[in-house]
C-alpha positions as CSV (number, residue, x, y, z in Angstrom):
1,M,1.2,-9.0,30.6
2,T,2.0,-7.2,27.4
3,D,5.0,-5.3,28.9
4,Y,6.2,-8.5,30.6
5,Q,5.9,-10.4,27.3
6,A,7.9,-7.7,25.5
7,F,10.6,-7.8,28.2
8,A,10.8,-11.6,28.2
9,K,11.1,-11.8,24.4
10,A,13.8,-9.1,24.3
11,K,15.8,-10.9,27.1
12,Y,15.2,-14.4,25.8
13,P,14.4,-14.4,22.1
14,T,13.9,-18.2,22.0
15,A,11.3,-18.1,24.7
16,T,7.9,-19.6,23.7
17,D,4.6,-17.8,24.2
18,V,3.2,-20.5,26.4
19,G,6.4,-20.5,28.5
20,I,6.1,-16.8,29.0
21,S,2.5,-17.1,30.0
22,K,3.4,-19.8,32.5
23,S,6.1,-17.7,34.1
24,W,3.6,-14.8,34.2
25,D,1.2,-17.0,36.2
26,M,3.9,-17.9,38.6
27,L,4.7,-14.2,39.2
28,K,1.0,-13.4,39.8
29,D,0.8,-16.2,42.3
30,Y,3.9,-14.9,44.1
31,F,2.5,-11.4,44.5
32,T,-1.0,-12.5,45.5
33,S,0.1,-15.3,47.9
34,E,-0.7,-14.6,51.6
35,D,1.8,-17.1,52.9
36,Q,5.3,-15.4,53.1
37,T,7.0,-18.8,53.3
38,T,5.3,-20.0,50.2
39,R,6.3,-16.8,48.5
40,G,10.0,-17.5,49.2
41,D,9.8,-21.0,47.9
42,M,7.8,-20.1,44.9
43,F,9.8,-17.2,43.5
44,D,12.8,-19.1,42.2
45,I,14.3,-17.1,39.3
46,P,16.1,-20.0,37.6
47,S,12.9,-22.1,37.6
48,V,10.9,-19.2,36.1
49,V,13.5,-18.8,33.3
50,A,13.6,-22.5,32.7
51,A,9.8,-22.6,32.6
52,F,9.4,-20.4,29.5
53,R,12.7,-21.6,27.9
54,A,11.8,-25.3,28.0
55,A,8.0,-25.2,27.6
56,P,6.9,-26.7,24.3
57,Q,5.2,-24.3,21.8
58,T,1.5,-24.9,21.8
59,S,-1.5,-23.0,20.7
60,T,-2.7,-20.3,22.9
61,A,-6.1,-21.8,22.8
62,S,-4.8,-24.7,25.0
63,T,-4.0,-22.3,27.9
64,N,-6.2,-20.4,30.2
65,M,-4.9,-17.1,29.0
66,P,-6.0,-15.5,25.8
67,P,-3.4,-13.9,23.5
68,P,-2.4,-10.5,24.7
69,P,-3.9,-7.5,23.0
70,T,-1.9,-5.3,20.6
71,P,-1.8,-2.0,22.3
72,S,-1.1,0.2,19.3
73,L,-2.3,1.1,15.8
74,S,1.0,-0.2,14.6
75,S,2.4,-1.8,11.5
76,S,2.5,-5.5,11.3
77,R,6.2,-5.1,11.9
78,P,6.3,-4.7,15.8
79,S,9.7,-3.1,15.8
80,R,8.3,0.0,14.1
81,A,5.5,0.6,16.7
82,L,7.2,3.7,18.2
83,S,5.6,6.6,19.8
84,S,4.5,9.3,17.5
85,R,3.7,11.8,20.2
86,S,6.5,13.8,21.8
87,S,6.8,14.4,25.5
88,S,4.8,17.6,25.1
89,G,1.9,15.6,23.6
90,S,2.0,17.2,20.2
91,V,0.6,15.1,17.4
92,T,2.8,14.0,14.5
93,N,2.2,12.0,11.4
94,S,5.2,9.6,11.4
95,S,3.9,6.1,11.2
96,S,4.1,3.2,8.9
97,N,1.5,2.3,6.3
98,G,1.2,-1.2,7.7
99,S,-2.0,-2.9,8.9
100,S,-3.3,-1.5,12.1
101,G,-4.5,-3.2,15.3
102,N,-4.1,-6.8,16.0
103,R,-4.0,-9.6,13.5
104,N,-7.7,-9.6,12.8
105,N,-7.8,-5.7,12.5
106,R,-10.0,-5.3,15.6
107,L,-9.1,-2.1,17.5
108,T,-9.5,-1.5,21.2
109,P,-11.7,1.4,22.3
110,D,-8.5,3.3,23.2
111,Q,-7.1,2.7,19.7
112,V,-10.3,3.9,18.0
113,T,-10.3,7.1,20.1
114,M,-6.7,7.8,19.2
115,M,-7.3,7.2,15.5
116,H,-10.4,9.5,15.5
117,D,-8.5,12.2,17.5
118,L,-5.7,12.3,15.0
119,F,-8.0,12.2,12.0
120,K,-9.9,15.2,13.5
121,H,-6.7,17.0,14.1
122,N,-5.5,16.5,10.5
123,F,-9.0,17.5,9.2
124,D,-9.0,20.7,11.1
125,Q,-5.5,21.6,10.0
126,F,-6.4,21.8,6.3
127,P,-6.2,25.4,5.2
128,G,-7.8,25.1,1.8
129,Q,-11.4,25.1,0.6
130,A,-13.9,22.2,1.2
131,W,-15.8,20.6,-1.7
132,T,-19.1,22.5,-1.6
133,L,-22.0,20.7,-3.3
134,P,-24.9,22.6,-5.1
135,S,-27.1,22.6,-2.0
136,G,-24.4,24.2,0.1
137,T,-23.5,21.0,2.0
138,T,-19.8,20.2,1.9
139,M,-18.7,16.7,0.8
140,D,-15.8,17.0,3.2
141,S,-18.2,17.0,6.2
142,L,-20.2,14.1,4.8
143,L,-17.0,12.0,4.5
144,Y,-15.8,13.2,7.9
145,N,-18.9,11.7,9.5
146,V,-18.3,8.4,7.8
147,A,-14.7,8.2,8.9
148,M,-15.5,9.1,12.5
149,N,-18.1,6.3,12.7
150,Q,-15.7,3.6,11.5
151,R,-14.2,1.3,14.2
152,Y,-11.3,0.2,12.0
153,E,-8.6,2.1,10.1
154,S,-9.5,2.7,6.5
155,A,-8.0,4.8,3.7
156,L,-10.6,7.4,4.5
157,H,-8.7,8.3,7.7
158,S,-5.9,9.3,5.4
159,F,-8.2,11.4,3.2
160,I,-8.4,8.8,0.5
161,L,-11.8,7.7,-0.9
162,E,-12.0,4.1,-2.0
163,D,-15.7,3.2,-1.9
164,V,-17.1,5.6,-4.4
165,K,-20.4,3.7,-4.7
166,M,-21.5,4.8,-1.3
167,A,-20.5,8.5,-1.9
168,P,-23.7,9.6,-3.7
169,Q,-25.8,7.9,-1.1
170,L,-24.5,10.3,1.5
171,A,-26.2,13.3,-0.1
172,A,-29.9,14.0,0.5
173,D,-30.3,16.4,-2.5
174,D,-30.6,15.1,-6.0
175,R,-28.4,17.9,-7.3
176,D,-25.7,16.9,-4.8
177,R,-25.9,13.2,-5.9
178,H,-25.6,14.2,-9.5
179,A,-22.5,16.3,-8.8
180,I,-20.9,13.5,-6.8
181,Q,-21.7,10.9,-9.5
182,S,-20.2,13.1,-12.2
183,I,-16.8,13.6,-10.5
184,L,-16.3,10.4,-8.6
185,I,-17.9,7.8,-10.8
186,D,-18.3,9.0,-14.3
187,R,-14.8,10.5,-14.4
188,V,-15.1,11.7,-18.0
189,G,-11.7,12.0,-19.7
190,E,-9.7,10.6,-16.7
191,H,-9.2,6.9,-17.6
192,I,-5.8,5.7,-18.8
193,P,-5.8,6.1,-22.6
194,P,-5.8,2.8,-24.6
195,L,-3.1,1.8,-27.0
196,S,-3.1,3.4,-30.4
197,A,-4.3,1.6,-33.5
198,A,-0.7,1.0,-34.6
199,E,0.3,-0.4,-31.2
200,T,-2.7,-2.6,-31.0
201,A,-2.1,-4.0,-34.5
202,F,1.6,-4.8,-33.6
203,L,0.6,-6.5,-30.3
204,A,-2.0,-8.6,-32.3
205,L,0.9,-10.2,-34.3
206,Y,1.7,-12.3,-31.2
207,C,-1.8,-13.8,-30.8
208,K,-0.8,-17.3,-31.8
209,A,-0.2,-20.6,-30.2
210,P,2.9,-20.8,-27.8
211,D,5.0,-22.7,-30.4
212,E,4.3,-20.1,-33.0
213,V,5.0,-17.3,-30.6
214,D,8.4,-18.9,-29.8
215,E,9.2,-18.9,-33.5
216,L,8.3,-15.2,-33.8
217,L,10.5,-14.3,-30.9
218,S,13.5,-16.0,-32.4
219,N,13.3,-13.6,-35.4
220,G,13.9,-10.6,-33.2
221,W,11.8,-7.4,-32.8
222,H,13.4,-5.7,-35.8
223,N,11.7,-8.1,-38.1
224,M,8.3,-7.9,-36.5
225,G,5.6,-5.9,-38.2
226,A,7.3,-5.4,-41.5
227,E,3.9,-5.9,-43.2
228,L,2.2,-3.2,-41.2
229,D,1.6,0.1,-43.0
230,D,1.6,2.1,-39.7
231,K,4.2,0.9,-37.3
232,P,4.6,2.0,-33.6
233,T,7.8,3.4,-32.3
234,E,10.9,1.3,-32.1
235,E,10.9,1.5,-28.3
236,F,7.3,0.1,-28.1
237,R,8.2,-2.8,-30.4
238,R,11.3,-3.7,-28.5
239,V,9.6,-3.5,-25.1
240,T,6.6,-5.5,-26.3
241,H,8.9,-8.2,-27.8
242,E,11.0,-8.5,-24.6
243,C,7.9,-8.7,-22.4
244,V,6.3,-11.5,-24.5
245,W,9.7,-13.4,-24.3
246,A,9.8,-13.0,-20.5
247,I,6.2,-14.3,-20.1
248,L,6.8,-17.2,-22.5
249,T,9.9,-18.1,-20.5
250,A,8.0,-18.2,-17.2
251,Y,5.2,-20.4,-18.6
252,R,7.8,-22.8,-20.2
253,Q,9.4,-23.4,-16.8
254,V,6.1,-24.9,-15.5
255,D,5.2,-26.7,-18.8
256,F,2.6,-24.0,-19.6
257,V,0.4,-24.9,-16.6
258,V,0.8,-22.6,-13.6
259,P,0.6,-24.5,-10.3
260,L,-1.8,-22.5,-8.1
261,E,0.3,-23.4,-5.1
262,S,3.3,-21.7,-6.5
263,S,5.3,-19.5,-4.1
264,E,5.0,-15.8,-3.9
265,S,8.6,-15.6,-5.0
266,W,7.8,-17.5,-8.3
267,F,4.9,-15.1,-9.1
268,N,7.0,-12.1,-8.3
269,H,10.3,-13.0,-9.9
270,R,9.1,-15.2,-12.7
271,L,5.6,-14.5,-14.0
272,W,5.5,-10.8,-13.2
273,W,9.2,-10.2,-13.9
274,F,8.3,-8.7,-17.3
275,L,7.2,-5.6,-15.3
276,S,10.9,-4.7,-14.9
277,L,11.1,-4.6,-18.7
278,A,7.8,-2.8,-19.2
279,F,8.5,-0.1,-16.7
280,F,12.0,0.7,-17.8
281,S,12.9,3.6,-20.2
282,P,16.5,4.9,-20.5
283,H,16.9,8.3,-18.9
284,R,13.2,8.4,-17.9
285,V,12.0,5.7,-15.4
286,K,13.2,2.5,-13.8
287,N,11.4,-0.3,-12.0
288,Q,12.9,-1.8,-8.8
289,P,11.3,-5.1,-7.9
290,G,11.5,-6.9,-4.6
291,E,10.9,-5.5,-1.1
292,I,12.0,-1.9,-1.2
293,A,11.2,1.0,1.1
294,S,9.4,3.9,-0.4
295,Q,11.4,7.1,-0.2
296,A,8.2,9.2,-0.1
297,S,6.8,7.2,2.7
298,Q,10.1,7.5,4.7
299,H,10.1,11.3,4.3
300,R,6.6,11.5,5.6
301,R,7.2,9.3,8.5
302,N,10.3,11.3,9.6
303,E,8.8,14.7,9.1
304,G,9.5,16.8,12.2
305,R,12.0,14.2,13.5
306,T,14.7,15.3,16.0
307,L,18.0,13.7,17.0
308,D,16.4,12.2,20.2
309,S,14.2,9.8,18.1
310,R,15.0,6.9,15.8
311,Q,14.9,7.4,12.1
312,L,12.1,5.3,10.6
313,T,12.1,3.5,7.2
314,G,9.4,3.9,4.7
315,H,6.7,1.4,3.8
316,K,8.2,-1.6,2.1
317,A,6.5,-2.2,-1.1
318,D,7.0,-5.1,-3.5
319,G,8.0,-2.9,-6.4
320,L,8.5,0.8,-7.2
321,V,8.8,2.8,-10.4
322,Y,10.7,6.0,-10.1
323,G,12.3,8.7,-12.2
324,T,15.9,8.5,-13.2
325,V,16.6,12.2,-13.4
326,K,15.2,12.9,-9.9
327,R,14.2,10.0,-7.8
328,L,10.5,10.7,-7.5
329,E,8.2,7.7,-7.3
330,Y,5.4,7.3,-9.8
331,C,4.1,3.7,-9.3
332,V,4.0,1.3,-6.4
333,M,3.2,-2.4,-6.3
334,E,1.9,-4.8,-3.7
335,M,2.0,-8.5,-4.4
336,A,0.6,-11.7,-2.9
337,K,0.7,-15.4,-4.1
338,K,-3.0,-16.1,-3.8
339,D,-6.0,-14.3,-5.3
340,Q,-8.7,-14.2,-2.7
341,G,-10.7,-11.5,-4.4
342,Q,-10.7,-7.8,-3.7
343,T,-12.6,-8.3,-0.4
344,G,-10.1,-10.8,1.0
345,T,-8.3,-9.7,4.2
346,K,-4.9,-9.6,2.4
347,A,-6.3,-7.7,-0.5
348,L,-8.1,-5.1,1.7
349,N,-4.9,-4.5,3.7
350,D,-2.7,-4.3,0.6
351,T,-5.1,-1.9,-1.1
352,R,-5.1,0.4,2.0
353,K,-1.3,0.3,2.2
354,L,-1.1,0.9,-1.5
355,A,-3.4,3.9,-1.3
356,K,-1.4,5.5,1.6
357,T,1.9,5.0,-0.2
358,M,0.5,6.5,-3.4
359,K,-0.6,9.5,-1.4
360,D,2.9,9.9,0.1
361,M,4.3,9.8,-3.4
362,R,1.8,12.4,-4.7
363,D,2.3,14.6,-1.6
364,E,6.1,14.6,-2.1
365,I,5.8,15.8,-5.7
366,R,3.3,18.5,-4.7
367,K,5.6,19.8,-2.0
368,L,8.4,20.3,-4.6
369,A,6.1,21.8,-7.2
370,T,6.4,25.5,-7.9
371,V,2.9,25.6,-9.5
372,D,-0.4,24.2,-8.4
373,V,-0.5,20.6,-9.7
374,S,-3.6,19.5,-7.8
375,N,-5.7,18.7,-10.9
376,C,-3.0,17.3,-13.2
377,L,-0.7,15.2,-11.0
378,V,-1.5,11.4,-11.1
379,V,0.3,8.5,-9.5
380,Y,-0.2,4.8,-10.2
381,G,-0.4,1.5,-8.3
382,M,-0.8,-2.2,-8.8
383,C,-2.2,-4.8,-6.5
384,I,-1.0,-8.2,-7.8
385,A,-2.4,-11.5,-6.3
386,G,-1.2,-14.6,-8.1
387,L,-2.3,-14.4,-11.7
388,T,-4.4,-11.3,-11.2
389,A,-3.5,-7.6,-11.2
390,N,-5.7,-4.7,-10.2
391,L,-4.6,-1.3,-11.5
392,Y,-5.2,2.0,-9.8
393,T,-4.6,5.7,-10.1
394,L,-4.7,8.4,-7.3
395,R,-6.3,11.7,-8.2
396,Q,-7.1,14.8,-6.2
397,R,-10.7,15.7,-5.7
398,P,-12.1,19.1,-4.6
399,G,-11.4,19.8,-0.9
400,R,-9.4,17.5,1.4
401,F,-9.9,14.1,-0.2
402,S,-8.1,12.2,-3.0
403,Q,-9.7,9.3,-4.8
404,L,-8.2,5.8,-5.4
405,C,-9.6,5.1,-8.9
406,S,-9.8,1.6,-10.3
407,E,-8.4,1.3,-13.8
408,G,-9.4,-2.3,-14.4
409,S,-8.4,-5.8,-13.5
410,V,-6.7,-8.4,-15.7
411,S,-5.6,-12.0,-15.2
412,F,-3.2,-14.5,-16.8
413,P,-4.6,-17.8,-17.9
414,V,-3.8,-20.8,-15.7
415,E,-2.9,-22.9,-18.8
416,W,-1.4,-21.6,-22.0
417,R,-1.9,-24.1,-24.9
418,D,-3.7,-22.3,-27.7
419,E,-4.4,-18.9,-29.3
420,A,-7.4,-18.3,-27.0
421,A,-5.2,-18.4,-24.0
422,T,-2.7,-16.1,-25.8
423,S,-5.4,-13.5,-26.2
424,L,-5.9,-13.4,-22.4
425,L,-2.2,-13.1,-21.9
426,L,-1.9,-10.3,-24.4
427,A,-4.8,-8.5,-22.6
428,V,-2.6,-8.4,-19.5
429,L,0.3,-7.0,-21.4
430,A,-1.8,-4.4,-23.2
431,K,-3.1,-3.1,-19.8
432,V,0.5,-2.9,-18.5
433,L,1.7,-1.1,-21.7
434,T,-1.1,1.5,-21.3
435,M,0.1,2.2,-17.8
436,R,3.7,2.4,-19.0
437,K,2.7,5.1,-21.5
438,A,0.8,7.1,-18.8
439,I,3.7,6.8,-16.3
440,L,6.2,8.0,-19.0
441,A,4.0,10.9,-19.8
442,M,3.8,11.9,-16.1
443,A,7.5,11.4,-15.6
444,G,8.1,13.8,-18.5
445,Q,5.9,16.5,-17.0
446,V,7.0,16.5,-13.4
447,P,10.5,17.9,-13.9
448,G,8.9,21.0,-15.4
449,W,6.6,21.5,-12.4
450,I,9.5,21.3,-9.9
451,R,12.1,23.2,-11.9
452,P,13.7,25.9,-9.7
453,P,14.1,29.5,-11.2
454,L,17.3,29.9,-13.1
455,D,18.0,33.3,-11.5
456,G,18.6,31.7,-8.1
457,S,15.5,33.1,-6.4
458,T,13.5,31.1,-4.0
459,P,10.6,29.3,-5.9
460,E,7.1,30.1,-4.9
461,Q,4.7,27.3,-4.0
462,G,1.2,26.9,-5.4
463,D,-1.8,28.7,-4.0
464,N,-4.0,27.3,-1.2
465,S,-5.6,24.8,-3.5
466,N,-2.3,23.0,-3.5
467,W,-2.4,22.3,0.2
468,F,-3.2,18.8,1.3
469,P,-4.1,17.1,4.6
470,A,-1.7,14.7,6.3
471,T,-1.7,10.9,5.9
472,L,-3.0,9.2,9.1
473,A,-0.3,8.2,11.4
474,S,-0.9,4.6,12.5
475,P,0.1,4.3,15.3
476,P,-0.2,7.7,16.8
477,Y,1.3,6.4,20.0
478,T,1.2,3.4,22.3
479,P,-1.4,3.7,25.1
480,S,0.1,4.1,28.6
481,Q,-2.6,1.8,30.0
482,P,-3.5,-0.7,27.3
483,A,-6.6,-2.7,27.8
484,T,-5.9,-6.1,29.5
485,P,-8.0,-9.3,29.6
486,V,-9.8,-10.0,32.8
487,E,-7.7,-13.2,33.3
488,D,-4.6,-11.0,33.5
489,T,-5.9,-8.9,36.3
490,P,-4.6,-10.1,39.7
């Protein structure tokens, strides 16, 4: 049924699902009929075509046939669900970062087996050292067991640890639990640094009612903060002033009350448009909003490609921050119009896609580095849902796994009428400005790590600790015999 459905959709793009199902039933009746005369009368090609062209679109629940299974661990974009195994059966890692399985993320047994096989292959290929705990147990093996028992695709299959709360519980020894707690949860000295006292004081000047903020903006950023003894840099003052202006403009368009039913486009291109100003610095970094393919993801997906296969695009994010000197990506964004909490289906899928894209970004820089940057390279991400933004960093941990670290969550107020709402608004801007500073600092360091020798010699890569396991390819390939519902079996 799945192959027939794909053929019918390709041949007749306007065909409805219920029409295709009806023509499928007619074909089954034809091949199972014992009466040869009946067969001849029944198999009328024009009537079959007309059946699925003309049939009205109805819910699949109203037919006797359930919706066909999705036979691959593919992206939500079906056109990208290409085979990632060559004719010789070798495993590659050239898939999208999209959601896997069918629409409710339930995988067939074949899909789970393929996912586990590829994860095991990537796990065994790692040439570096595992994270050895005080008792002698390796953290890598503990996480391996968790991943192999999961019946759905998670970031863990791409060697990214999200759920750090469960990690200490995997260890039986108190010393091991303390070591895991120290590295994964306490994270001493790893959090994004806050704004300086001068920057905080300057930002506090805007903590007024909307009308007063509008009056401050009309004076220009050059005149802001003249009474301060310690002023931040001119660039910080200019960027802050422009961001406040962009946010005020977005709220003014909706009379300072954000309709929660606003479209995703409004949130992306109006309320959060100030990110284009915040993440721009001449000759350093640039933010590109809108649906844009990640270059790092594209390079990973096409690794090992030959001319007999189609070139794949990278994962399409909702925003990218990249360097202007060399186009390396430092921050990726996923956006949605509705905040359903961090455990909503959309949020879980977006977070996994975000993590995999961040790993691609980090891996690409590490491949170019002439020194070991395992412990100093950090990339950034944002999951935005309506008024709320969750901020993340991706950092390498000992052994095979990286950690997706939460750097906090902030939300815009629904209504902006007074100084109290302004303080909530400025808290969002402050968090974004701290991330801006961290991204600019990282963008300033990376060129030195990837700089080739001036004598023309071939640069040496970092030692074994700079090796990293592959991101999970989803889908690894399309099963040759996908599971079919009982109703589809003649």
